[in-house]
matplotlib code that plots the C-alpha trace (Angstrom):
import matplotlib.pyplot as plt

x = [25.6, 24.8, 24.9, 21.9, 22.3, 20.2, 17.8, 18.4, 16.6, 14.3, 13.5, 12.7, 10.5, 8.7, 7.9, 7.0, 5.1, 3.2, 3.4, 2.7, -1.2, -1.9, -4.2, -2.2, 1.3, 2.2, 2.8, -0.6, -2.3, -4.7, -5.4, -8.8, -8.8, -11.7, -12.3, -11.2, -7.9, -8.4, -6.4, -6.3, -5.9, -8.8, -8.3, -8.8, -12.2, -14.1, -15.3, -11.5, -10.9, -8.3, -10.5, -13.8, -12.6, -12.2, -15.8, -17.2, -19.5, -21.2, -24.4, -27.1, -29.6, -27.4, -27.7, -30.6, -29.6, -31.6, -32.5, -32.8, -33.2, -35.5, -35.1, -34.9, -31.6, -28.6, -26.9, -24.6, -27.1, -24.5, -22.8, -26.1, -23.5, -24.8, -22.7, -23.1, -24.2, -21.7, -18.8, -20.3, -20.1, -22.6, -25.6, -24.8, -26.5, -23.6, -21.3, -20.8, -23.1, -19.9, -18.7, -15.0, -16.2, -17.5, -15.0, -16.9, -16.5, -19.7, -17.7, -15.9, -19.1, -21.5, -24.1, -23.3, -24.0, -21.7, -20.7, -20.4, -18.4, -21.7, -24.1, -27.1, -26.2, -26.4, -25.7, -27.0, -27.6, -30.2, -29.3, -31.2, -28.8, -25.8, -23.6, -22.0, -24.6, -22.6, -19.7, -19.8, -19.7, -17.1, -16.3, -13.0, -13.7, -10.8, -11.3, -11.2, -9.0, -6.4, -2.9, -0.1, 2.4, 5.0, 8.7, 9.7, 13.1, 12.3, 9.5, 6.9, 8.5, 6.2, 7.4, 7.6, 10.0, 11.0, 14.5, 14.2, 17.2, 15.7, 11.9, 10.8, 9.5, 11.5, 11.4, 13.5, 15.9, 16.6, 17.9, 20.1, 22.9, 26.2, 24.5, 21.9, 21.1, 20.3, 23.5, 24.1, 20.9, 18.3, 15.3, 12.1, 8.9, 6.9, 3.6, 5.4, 6.1, 2.4, 1.0, 3.7, 2.3, -1.1, -0.7, 1.1, -1.5, -4.1, -2.3, -2.3, -6.0, -7.0, -5.1, -6.6, -10.0, -9.7, -9.4, -12.9, -14.4, -12.2, -12.9, -16.6, -16.2, -14.2, -16.9, -19.6, -17.8, -16.8, -20.3, -21.6, -19.3, -20.5, -23.9, -23.8, -21.6, -24.5, -27.1, -24.6, -24.7, -28.5, -28.6, -26.2, -27.8, -31.1, -29.5, -28.1, -31.2, -33.0, -30.6, -30.5, -34.3, -34.4, -32.0, -34.0, -36.9, -35.4, -34.2, -37.5, -39.0, -36.4, -37.0, -40.9, -40.0, -37.7, -40.3, -43.2, -41.0, -40.0, -43.8, -44.4, -41.4, -42.6, -46.1, -45.5, -43.1, -45.4, -48.0, -46.2, -45.0, -48.4, -49.9, -46.9, -47.7, -51.6, -50.6, -48.1, -50.7, -53.4, -51.2, -50.1, -53.7, -54.7, -51.7, -52.4, -56.3, -55.7, -52.6, -55.0, -57.8, -55.9, -54.2, -57.7, -58.8, -55.7, -55.7, -59.2, -61.2, -62.6, -61.7, -64.8, -63.8, -60.2, -61.4, -63.5, -60.9, -58.3, -59.2, -60.2, -57.4, -54.8, -55.6, -55.6, -52.4, -50.7, -52.0, -50.5, -47.6, -47.1, -48.5, -46.1, -45.7, -44.0, -41.2, -39.1, -39.2, -41.0, -39.1, -36.2, -36.0, -33.4, -34.7, -32.1, -31.4, -28.1, -26.6, -23.5, -23.5, -19.9, -19.8, -22.9, -21.7, -18.2, -20.5, -22.4, -19.4, -18.3, -21.2, -21.4, -18.6, -18.3, -16.5, -14.5, -11.5, -9.4, -8.2, -8.3, -8.4, -5.6, -3.0, -3.8, -1.2, -1.6, 1.7, 2.5, 3.3, -0.4, -0.4, 1.5, 1.4, -0.7, -0.9, -3.8, -5.6, -3.3, -4.5, -2.3, -2.5, -1.5, -1.5, -3.1, -1.8, -4.4, -3.3, -4.7, -4.8, -1.3, 0.0, 0.4, -0.7, -4.1, -4.0, -7.4, -9.3, -13.1, -12.6, -15.1, -12.8, -14.0, -11.9, -13.2, -11.3, -12.3, -10.9, -10.1, -13.7, -15.3, -16.3, -15.3, -12.8, -12.9, -11.8, -11.5, -10.5, -8.9, -9.0, -6.0, -7.5, -4.3, -5.1, -3.9, -5.9, -4.7, -6.4, -6.5, -7.9, -7.6, -7.5, -9.1, -7.9, -4.8, -4.9, -5.0, -7.0, -8.1, -8.1, -10.2, -9.5, -12.4, -12.0, -15.0, -16.2, -13.2, -9.9, -6.9, -3.6, -3.0, -6.2, -7.3, -4.1, -3.7, -2.0, -1.4, -2.2, -0.1, -0.4, 1.7, 4.3, 4.7, 6.2, 9.9, 11.6, 14.0, 17.3, 16.3, 13.4, 15.4, 17.6, 14.6, 13.2, 14.5, 13.3, 11.7, 13.4, 16.3, 16.6, 19.0, 19.7, 20.7, 22.9, 21.3, 22.6, 20.5, 19.1, 19.2, 15.8, 14.8, 12.7, 8.8, 6.7, 4.5, 6.2, 5.5, 6.6, 9.3, 10.9, 13.4, 16.0, 16.2, 16.5, 17.9, 21.1, 22.3, 25.8, 27.1, 29.2, 30.2, 29.5, 29.9, 30.4, 30.7, 29.4, 30.7, 30.4, 32.6, 32.1, 31.0, 30.0, 26.5, 24.6, 21.1, 20.6, 17.2, 15.8, 18.1, 17.4, 19.1, 19.0, 19.3, 22.6, 24.4, 24.1, 22.9, 21.5, 21.4, 19.5, 22.1, 19.0, 21.1, 23.8, 21.1, 22.5, 22.2, 25.3, 25.5, 27.5, 28.4, 26.8, 30.3, 29.9, 32.7, 31.6, 30.8, 28.9, 27.4, 25.1, 22.7, 22.7, 21.2, 18.5, 14.8, 14.7, 14.1, 16.9, 18.0, 17.4, 16.6, 15.9, 16.2, 14.3, 13.1, 14.7, 14.2, 15.4, 12.8, 13.6, 15.5, 17.9, 16.4, 17.0, 13.6, 14.2, 11.5, 12.4, 10.6, 11.1, 10.8, 7.5, 8.0, 9.4, 12.8, 13.8, 17.7, 19.3, 21.4, 24.4, 22.4, 21.2, 18.0, 15.0, 11.8, 9.8, 6.5, 3.7, 4.5, 1.3, -0.1, 2.6, 3.0, 5.8, 6.8, 8.7, 9.2, 8.9, 8.6, 8.1, 5.3, 5.3, 3.2, 5.8, 3.8, 5.5, 4.1, 4.9, 3.9, 3.0, 4.3, 3.0, -0.6, -0.8, -1.8, -0.4, -0.1, 0.4, 1.8, 2.2, 6.2, 5.0, 3.4, -0.4, -1.9, -3.6, -5.3, -4.3, -5.9, -5.4, -6.2, -4.9, -6.5, -6.0, -8.6, -7.7, -7.3, -5.9, -2.3, -0.3, 2.9, 3.5, 7.2, 8.3, 6.7, 7.2, 5.7, 5.5, 5.5, 1.2, 1.8, 0.4, 1.6, 3.2, 3.2, 5.0, 2.3, 5.2, 2.7, 0.3, 3.1, 1.8, 2.3, -0.8, -1.2, -3.2, -4.0, -2.5, -5.9, -5.7, -8.0, -7.2, -6.3, -4.7, -2.4, 0.1, 1.9, 1.0, 2.7, 5.5, 8.9, 7.9, 8.1, 6.2, 5.6, 6.8, 8.0, 7.5, 8.5, 10.6, 12.0, 10.3, 11.5, 9.8, 12.1, 11.3, 9.1, 6.8, 8.5, 8.3, 11.4, 10.4, 12.7, 11.5, 13.1, 12.3, 13.5, 16.7, 16.1, 14.8, 12.1, 10.8, 7.4, 5.9, 3.5, 0.4, 2.3, 2.9, 6.2, 9.1, 12.3, 14.8, 18.0, 21.0, 22.6, 24.5, 27.6, 27.2, 23.9, 21.5, 20.4, 17.5, 17.2, 15.4, 15.1, 16.1, 16.4, 17.3, 20.4, 20.6, 22.8, 20.3, 22.1, 19.9, 21.1, 20.0, 20.2, 21.5, 20.6, 21.9, 25.0, 25.1, 26.3, 24.5, 25.2, 24.9, 23.8, 23.7, 19.9, 19.1, 15.7]
y = [-63.2, -61.5, -63.5, -63.3, -61.9, -63.4, -61.0, -59.0, -59.9, -57.0, -57.8, -61.7, -60.0, -57.9, -60.7, -63.3, -60.7, -59.0, -61.0, -64.5, -65.8, -66.7, -69.7, -71.3, -70.1, -69.2, -66.2, -64.2, -65.3, -62.9, -61.8, -60.5, -57.9, -57.5, -54.3, -55.8, -56.3, -60.0, -61.0, -64.3, -65.8, -66.1, -70.0, -70.4, -71.6, -69.8, -73.3, -74.5, -74.8, -72.0, -69.2, -70.5, -68.8, -65.3, -65.6, -67.5, -64.4, -64.4, -66.2, -66.3, -64.7, -61.5, -60.7, -59.9, -60.2, -58.6, -59.0, -62.4, -63.8, -66.9, -69.6, -72.0, -71.0, -72.3, -69.0, -67.3, -65.3, -62.8, -61.7, -63.3, -65.2, -68.5, -71.4, -74.9, -75.2, -77.8, -75.1, -72.0, -71.8, -69.0, -71.3, -73.8, -73.2, -74.0, -72.0, -68.3, -66.5, -65.0, -65.3, -65.3, -62.3, -60.3, -57.4, -57.4, -59.2, -58.9, -59.5, -56.3, -54.4, -55.9, -53.2, -51.2, -51.5, -53.6, -53.1, -55.8, -55.1, -55.7, -52.7, -55.1, -56.6, -54.9, -56.6, -55.3, -56.0, -55.1, -53.0, -55.2, -58.1, -56.6, -59.1, -56.3, -53.9, -52.2, -51.2, -48.4, -50.0, -48.8, -49.8, -50.9, -52.7, -55.1, -58.7, -60.8, -63.6, -63.0, -64.7, -62.7, -61.9, -64.2, -63.9, -64.4, -65.5, -67.9, -70.0, -70.0, -66.9, -64.2, -61.0, -58.8, -56.4, -53.4, -52.2, -48.2, -48.1, -50.7, -49.4, -53.4, -56.0, -58.9, -61.6, -62.5, -64.7, -61.9, -60.1, -62.8, -65.1, -64.5, -64.1, -61.5, -59.2, -56.2, -56.7, -53.0, -51.7, -50.4, -52.8, -51.5, -53.6, -53.9, -53.1, -49.8, -48.9, -49.4, -47.4, -44.9, -44.9, -44.9, -41.9, -40.1, -40.9, -39.8, -36.5, -35.9, -37.1, -34.5, -31.9, -32.5, -32.8, -29.4, -27.7, -28.5, -25.7, -23.3, -25.0, -25.1, -21.3, -20.5, -22.6, -20.5, -17.3, -17.8, -19.3, -15.8, -13.6, -16.0, -14.9, -11.5, -11.3, -12.6, -10.4, -7.3, -8.5, -8.8, -5.2, -3.7, -4.9, -3.6, -0.2, -0.2, -1.0, 1.5, 4.4, 4.0, 4.0, 6.9, 8.4, 7.1, 8.5, 11.5, 11.7, 10.7, 13.6, 16.1, 14.9, 15.8, 19.2, 19.9, 18.9, 21.0, 23.9, 23.1, 23.0, 26.2, 28.2, 27.2, 28.0, 31.5, 32.2, 31.0, 33.0, 36.2, 35.3, 34.4, 37.8, 39.7, 37.5, 38.4, 42.1, 41.8, 39.9, 42.4, 45.3, 43.0, 42.7, 46.3, 47.5, 45.0, 45.7, 49.5, 49.5, 46.8, 49.5, 52.3, 50.6, 49.6, 53.2, 54.7, 52.2, 51.6, 54.6, 57.8, 60.9, 61.6, 58.0, 59.0, 62.5, 60.5, 58.1, 60.7, 62.1, 59.0, 56.6, 59.2, 59.6, 55.9, 55.5, 58.2, 56.1, 52.9, 54.4, 56.0, 53.2, 51.4, 47.7, 45.2, 44.3, 43.2, 39.7, 40.0, 36.6, 34.3, 30.8, 29.8, 27.0, 24.5, 21.7, 22.6, 19.9, 18.7, 14.9, 14.4, 15.5, 13.6, 10.4, 10.4, 11.1, 8.2, 6.0, 7.2, 6.9, 4.6, 2.6, -0.7, -0.2, -3.3, -4.2, -7.6, -6.6, -9.1, -8.4, -11.1, -9.7, -6.2, -4.2, -1.4, 1.0, 4.3, 5.4, 5.8, 2.1, 2.5, 5.6, 8.9, 12.1, 13.7, 16.3, 16.0, 13.9, 10.7, 9.1, 5.7, 4.0, 1.2, -0.8, -3.2, -6.3, -9.0, -12.9, -13.2, -10.4, -7.9, -4.4, -3.1, -0.2, 1.1, 2.6, 2.6, -0.2, -0.5, 0.3, 0.8, 2.3, 2.6, 3.6, 2.8, 4.7, 3.8, 4.6, 2.7, 5.9, 6.2, 8.5, 11.0, 8.4, 9.4, 7.5, 9.2, 7.0, 8.0, 6.2, 4.2, 1.3, 3.1, 4.8, 7.0, 6.7, 9.7, 9.8, 12.2, 11.0, 13.0, 11.5, 9.6, 5.9, 2.9, 2.9, -0.2, 0.4, -1.8, -1.8, -4.0, -4.4, -5.9, -6.6, -8.4, -7.7, -6.7, -8.2, -7.5, -5.8, -4.9, -2.8, -1.1, 2.4, 4.5, 8.2, 10.1, 14.0, 16.4, 16.8, 13.2, 12.6, 13.2, 14.5, 11.8, 13.2, 12.4, 14.3, 17.1, 16.9, 17.0, 20.1, 22.3, 25.8, 26.9, 26.7, 29.1, 30.0, 28.5, 24.8, 22.5, 19.8, 16.4, 12.8, 10.8, 7.3, 4.5, 2.8, -0.8, -1.9, -1.1, -3.6, -2.4, -4.3, -7.9, -10.7, -11.6, -8.7, -9.7, -6.8, -3.4, -3.6, -0.2, -0.4, 2.9, 5.0, 8.3, 8.6, 12.2, 15.8, 19.2, 22.6, 24.0, 27.4, 30.3, 32.8, 31.4, 29.0, 25.5, 27.3, 27.8, 29.4, 27.5, 26.1, 25.3, 23.7, 21.2, 19.8, 17.5, 17.7, 14.9, 16.2, 15.5, 18.4, 19.5, 22.9, 24.2, 27.0, 29.0, 31.0, 33.4, 34.0, 35.1, 32.8, 29.5, 27.1, 24.6, 21.3, 18.1, 14.8, 14.0, 16.9, 19.3, 23.2, 24.4, 27.8, 30.2, 33.1, 35.3, 38.9, 40.3, 42.6, 43.2, 43.8, 41.4, 38.8, 39.5, 37.2, 38.0, 34.8, 31.4, 28.7, 26.0, 25.0, 23.0, 22.4, 22.0, 19.8, 22.6, 23.1, 26.3, 26.9, 27.8, 29.4, 30.2, 33.5, 33.6, 37.2, 38.9, 37.0, 35.5, 33.0, 33.4, 31.7, 31.7, 30.0, 26.9, 29.5, 31.5, 34.4, 35.8, 35.3, 36.0, 36.0, 34.6, 35.1, 38.2, 40.0, 36.6, 34.9, 35.6, 33.0, 30.8, 27.9, 24.9, 24.7, 21.8, 21.2, 18.5, 16.3, 19.0, 21.8, 23.4, 25.1, 24.2, 26.5, 25.6, 29.1, 28.8, 31.8, 31.8, 27.7, 26.8, 25.4, 27.2, 25.9, 28.3, 27.9, 28.7, 32.0, 32.9, 32.5, 30.8, 27.7, 26.6, 27.3, 25.1, 24.7, 27.0, 27.2, 24.4, 20.7, 19.5, 17.3, 20.3, 22.6, 23.2, 24.2, 25.8, 23.5, 23.2, 21.2, 19.5, 16.7, 15.0, 11.3, 9.4, 9.6, 13.4, 13.9, 16.3, 15.2, 18.0, 18.2, 19.8, 20.8, 21.7, 19.1, 16.4, 14.6, 14.3, 15.1, 13.9, 15.4, 14.8, 17.4, 19.3, 19.7, 17.3, 15.3, 11.6, 10.6, 11.7, 9.7, 10.4, 11.6, 13.6, 11.2, 9.5, 6.0, 4.5, 6.3, 9.3, 12.9, 15.8, 18.2, 17.1, 19.0, 17.9, 15.5, 13.3, 10.4, 7.7, 6.0, 3.1, 5.6, 5.4, 8.6, 9.7, 12.5, 14.4, 14.4, 17.7, 17.4, 13.7, 14.6, 11.5, 10.4, 7.9, 6.2, 5.2, 3.4, 5.1, 4.4, 6.0, 3.0, 2.9, 1.0, 2.1, 5.0, 6.1, 5.0, 8.5, 7.1, 7.7, 11.5, 12.2, 15.0, 17.6, 19.5, 18.4, 20.5, 19.7, 16.6, 15.2, 12.1, 12.3, 11.0, 8.3, 7.2, 8.5, 11.0, 14.5, 16.2, 19.8, 19.2, 23.0, 22.7, 21.3, 24.2, 21.2, 18.8, 15.1, 12.1, 8.8, 5.6, 4.7, 1.0, 1.2]
z = [6.1, 9.2, 12.6, 14.5, 17.8, 20.6, 21.9, 25.4, 28.5, 28.0, 24.6, 25.8, 28.7, 26.0, 23.7, 26.6, 28.7, 25.4, 22.6, 23.9, 24.5, 28.0, 26.4, 23.7, 25.0, 21.4, 19.6, 18.9, 15.6, 14.8, 18.3, 19.8, 22.3, 24.9, 26.3, 29.6, 28.4, 28.1, 24.9, 23.2, 19.8, 17.1, 17.5, 21.0, 21.9, 24.5, 26.1, 26.9, 30.6, 30.2, 29.6, 31.3, 34.6, 33.2, 32.1, 34.9, 35.9, 32.8, 32.2, 30.1, 32.4, 32.7, 28.9, 26.4, 23.0, 20.0, 17.4, 16.6, 13.1, 12.0, 14.6, 11.5, 10.4, 12.8, 14.1, 16.7, 18.6, 19.3, 15.8, 13.9, 11.7, 10.3, 12.2, 12.8, 16.6, 17.2, 16.5, 18.3, 22.2, 22.0, 21.4, 24.1, 27.3, 29.7, 27.9, 28.5, 25.9, 24.2, 20.5, 19.4, 17.4, 20.0, 21.3, 24.9, 27.9, 30.2, 33.2, 32.4, 32.1, 34.8, 34.5, 31.6, 27.6, 25.9, 22.8, 19.7, 16.5, 14.4, 14.9, 14.9, 17.9, 21.6, 24.8, 27.8, 31.4, 33.6, 36.5, 38.9, 38.0, 38.4, 40.6, 42.3, 42.9, 46.3, 44.0, 41.4, 38.1, 35.9, 32.0, 33.4, 36.4, 36.9, 35.9, 39.1, 40.1, 37.6, 38.2, 39.1, 36.5, 36.2, 35.5, 31.7, 32.7, 35.5, 34.7, 37.8, 39.8, 40.6, 39.6, 42.5, 42.2, 40.1, 38.4, 38.4, 35.7, 33.6, 34.0, 34.4, 36.7, 37.9, 40.3, 43.1, 41.1, 38.9, 41.9, 43.2, 41.8, 40.0, 36.9, 38.1, 35.2, 37.5, 39.7, 40.2, 39.7, 42.5, 43.0, 44.8, 45.6, 42.7, 44.9, 45.9, 42.2, 41.3, 44.2, 43.0, 39.4, 40.8, 42.8, 39.8, 37.3, 40.0, 40.5, 36.5, 36.5, 39.0, 37.2, 34.2, 35.7, 37.2, 33.8, 33.2, 34.9, 33.1, 29.7, 30.7, 31.2, 28.1, 26.3, 27.5, 26.9, 23.6, 22.7, 24.2, 22.5, 19.1, 20.0, 20.6, 17.3, 15.3, 17.3, 16.4, 12.9, 13.0, 14.7, 12.3, 9.2, 10.4, 11.0, 7.5, 5.9, 8.1, 7.4, 3.7, 3.6, 5.6, 2.9, 0.2, 1.5, 2.0, -1.7, -3.0, -0.6, -2.2, -5.8, -5.2, -3.8, -6.5, -9.1, -7.4, -7.4, -11.1, -12.1, -10.0, -11.3, -14.9, -14.7, -13.2, -16.1, -18.7, -17.2, -17.6, -21.2, -22.4, -21.1, -22.6, -26.3, -25.7, -25.8, -28.6, -30.6, -30.2, -31.1, -34.0, -35.3, -34.7, -36.8, -39.3, -39.6, -39.5, -42.4, -44.4, -44.4, -44.9, -47.9, -49.5, -49.4, -50.7, -53.6, -54.5, -52.7, -54.6, -53.3, -51.1, -49.1, -48.9, -47.4, -45.0, -43.8, -43.8, -40.4, -38.6, -39.9, -39.4, -35.7, -35.3, -37.2, -35.0, -31.9, -33.0, -33.9, -30.7, -28.3, -26.5, -26.8, -24.4, -27.3, -24.9, -23.0, -19.6, -18.4, -19.6, -20.5, -17.9, -15.9, -14.9, -12.5, -10.8, -8.5, -7.1, -7.5, -7.1, -3.7, -2.6, -4.5, -2.6, 0.7, -0.3, -1.1, 2.2, 4.0, 7.3, 8.4, 10.6, 13.8, 14.9, 16.0, 16.4, 19.7, 22.6, 26.4, 27.5, 25.1, 25.7, 28.0, 30.1, 31.0, 33.0, 36.2, 36.6, 37.3, 40.5, 42.0, 41.6, 43.2, 45.1, 43.0, 39.9, 36.7, 36.3, 32.9, 31.7, 28.1, 26.9, 23.8, 22.2, 20.5, 18.6, 19.7, 18.2, 19.9, 17.1, 17.4, 16.4, 14.2, 14.3, 17.3, 18.4, 20.9, 23.7, 26.6, 30.2, 32.6, 36.4, 39.3, 42.8, 45.8, 49.5, 50.4, 47.5, 45.8, 42.1, 41.1, 38.0, 35.1, 31.2, 28.1, 25.4, 22.2, 19.8, 16.9, 16.5, 18.6, 21.9, 24.4, 27.0, 30.4, 32.9, 36.3, 39.0, 42.9, 45.6, 48.5, 49.5, 49.7, 47.7, 44.4, 42.2, 38.5, 36.4, 32.6, 30.7, 27.0, 25.8, 29.0, 29.6, 32.2, 29.9, 31.4, 34.7, 35.3, 38.1, 39.0, 42.4, 42.4, 45.7, 45.9, 47.6, 48.8, 46.9, 50.0, 50.4, 47.0, 46.9, 44.1, 42.3, 41.1, 37.8, 38.0, 39.2, 36.2, 33.8, 35.0, 32.1, 31.2, 27.8, 24.6, 24.1, 27.8, 30.4, 30.6, 33.4, 31.9, 32.4, 31.4, 29.2, 30.2, 28.4, 28.6, 27.8, 24.5, 24.8, 25.8, 23.3, 20.6, 19.6, 21.8, 19.2, 20.1, 22.6, 22.5, 21.1, 17.3, 16.6, 18.5, 17.1, 18.0, 17.4, 14.3, 14.6, 16.5, 15.0, 16.8, 20.0, 21.7, 19.5, 16.5, 14.4, 11.3, 12.5, 15.9, 17.3, 19.7, 20.6, 17.1, 16.4, 13.2, 10.9, 7.6, 4.7, 1.0, -1.4, -2.6, 0.5, 2.7, 6.2, 6.5, 10.2, 11.7, 14.0, 16.2, 18.2, 15.8, 13.4, 10.4, 8.5, 8.1, 5.5, 6.2, 4.2, 5.2, 6.8, 8.6, 6.9, 6.8, 3.3, 3.5, 6.1, 5.1, 6.8, 8.0, 11.2, 10.5, 9.7, 6.0, 3.6, 3.3, 6.7, 9.6, 13.1, 14.8, 12.4, 13.8, 11.2, 8.1, 4.9, 1.6, -1.2, -4.6, -6.6, -3.6, -2.2, 1.3, 3.2, 6.8, 9.0, 11.1, 14.3, 15.2, 11.8, 11.5, 8.1, 5.9, 3.5, 0.6, -0.6, -3.3, -2.8, -2.7, 0.0, -2.0, -0.9, -3.6, -1.7, 1.5, 2.0, 5.0, 5.9, 7.7, 8.3, 10.6, 14.4, 15.1, 12.6, 14.2, 11.9, 8.2, 5.6, 2.0, 1.0, -2.3, -4.1, -3.6, -1.3, 2.2, 5.2, 8.5, 11.8, 13.4, 17.3, 18.4, 16.7, 17.4, 14.0, 10.6, 7.3, 3.6, 1.0, -2.7, -3.7, -5.0, -1.2, -2.2, 0.9, 0.2, 3.6, 7.2, 10.3, 14.2, 17.1, 20.6, 22.7, 23.3, 20.8, 17.6, 15.5, 18.2, 19.4, 22.6, 21.1, 18.2, 17.2, 14.1, 11.1, 8.5, 5.7, 5.2, 1.8, 2.0, 2.0, 5.7, 7.8, 11.3, 13.8, 17.1, 19.7, 22.4, 25.6, 24.7, 24.8, 21.6, 18.0, 15.7, 12.1, 9.3, 5.6, 2.9, 3.5, 7.3, 8.5, 11.7, 11.2, 14.4, 17.4, 19.7, 22.7, 26.3, 29.1, 31.2, 30.8, 29.6, 26.4, 23.9, 26.1, 25.8, 27.8, 25.2, 21.8, 19.3, 16.2, 13.9, 10.8, 8.8, 7.5, 3.8, 5.9, 7.3, 10.8, 12.7, 14.6, 17.5, 19.0, 23.1, 24.5, 28.2, 28.4, 26.2, 24.0, 20.6, 20.1, 17.1, 16.2, 13.4, 10.6, 13.3, 16.1, 18.1, 20.1, 18.3, 19.9, 20.5, 19.3, 21.5, 22.6, 25.6, 23.7, 23.7, 25.8, 24.5, 26.1, 25.1, 21.5, 18.9, 15.1, 13.7, 10.1, 8.1, 5.7, 2.2, 3.6, 6.2, 9.4, 12.1, 12.7, 15.5, 16.6, 20.2, 21.3, 25.1, 23.8, 21.0, 18.4, 15.9, 16.2, 13.5, 15.0, 12.9, 11.9, 11.1, 9.6]

ax = plt.figure().add_subplot(projection="3d")
ax.plot(x, y, z, "-o")
ax.set_aspect("equal")
plt.show()
């Protein structure tokens, strides 16, 4: 049997201070708690001398009680329950008008509404009878004349000290004597602790109350957005109804026009045919009547009659035999309705779109050099990446983004917003004077995170060139280069909040080649491609050949002879491998694309007479050969037999225009991804050449380019781009949002050109400036 352990002093204090009825001095039995914090057992009569002082201020004159039942039945006027008057103190005029089942003490509510557990009872005290009109009335007004708290361990001793380690109140005797329980504890006066607790609570109260204006403003803002959303819905519904009513009216009008045209056309044809029929029928009747008369004379007439009709009928018969009749139809019966409902049906199915996003201003971020510094007279750009309330990237464009730039003189500067249609936006402004500029970026009328920003505009002469900038001032592809050191950059702030570090920590696996003309050596290599059979194919541009290696970098094959005849190579740039293993080579100077067998034997050429400077080449899922014409600034799509399927693009900066496009890749949706070199962007099109979206801008930040070149797409749709001028490789998701970069710090790149993904999942890149290709581990 377990031995009963004596309770600790703290437990005894809790027991005596909080669990003992102060009236009957026994443990609570069905306690009743009043809002004024008076607590007593249900069995305690309110007329006892111990409780009367607590309710001394409660007099019948201060209370109005309603409703009242029939006066013939003995009842409690508070709870309305039937009870003998001798046992209910509420009906006694000298007792406080409170029933034990009431849960309100009128003294604690001297001038407020008093609640009763029975909803039929309402106790109220008129303000004019408030016993303390000079004091602000509070529902927690402290009771008056309360006795000071006594020590549970020393009877009759008032608790006036506080033990901080034990967090309990105590009397003086608890702190003195040999058997004191708080011998080594620090004690302070209880009144000081109470004041500290009051001050702390007051501070917390003030802090919480200070949030009320913010919450009120937030409530107003959200309510206003909700109201606007309902209004926009009604407007959109009206616009949809109006648009389709107009279309229905246009369809009805077109139907009536077609029916009128049908009727007129049919009537005109019928008129011609009826006139022809009339002539034919008259001729037919003339011939029939003449033949009948002549036959009658021949068979039944006398000799005299035959002689008489011979001359007359002979002339008539000769005339009828020679008369021309309109025997061929003067009209035809073709009258068909030709339409192309399939195209119209598709158009109707795709008619209209609901433009909306889940972007929120407080999670949307702005990045770029333009947020802190600009150069007078030069366009300066920055990027905005929209996110939803949870911080996830928004994949669609069309958000209402407002960009305003205010100069130091208060005048507005030129500002432009370019929608990349993938949830990112490029903001461009051009300062005309030096000084501090204020950049305000509002998304749906609310400032994005950090807005407004302050940027300083400097004169071009005041901008010192940094060493890293000087290193990156490289010349055009194929020319001389200044070797630069690639820098490792931190993870993008475009990622979600859960991305704490760079998720793609890749490393160099091997490096193949050096400058030279032998096997395994290169001079300005350009394009690179891979095959499903474990081959790496490299276009060795200045050596006028193509070299083939294994996935491990072992040399396998070299083919190509310098020349301008079919099968020869003058300046191979792009290279790709089709599903049959054939090697497709874009020859920039010969202005055509050559196709070789897997062993390097020439098979055919295509694009001659059409191409001006082919650079990149790829094969789509339909077997079509896609060629990027760097000089003509367009993209060609050929069948394997050389027949042209489509062509799109021209020189410029618009969505379907290019400025020196370089390489091309095809994703798992058969979409065409093109690097636009001088426009510092990557553009994505569908298989028919219709523009989908673009991403990137000029700069050195995450997601920006300084002349992009090679491009590849992994099995997840992520887009890998060689950033030539910044000598790095960046990784984007399928919508063009920056993810990370390939870690090339082990062997820095210098002017990377083409890149590809091997069959075993590595990234290979043509490091043109270093005359080699490198393989990096790539973690998808």
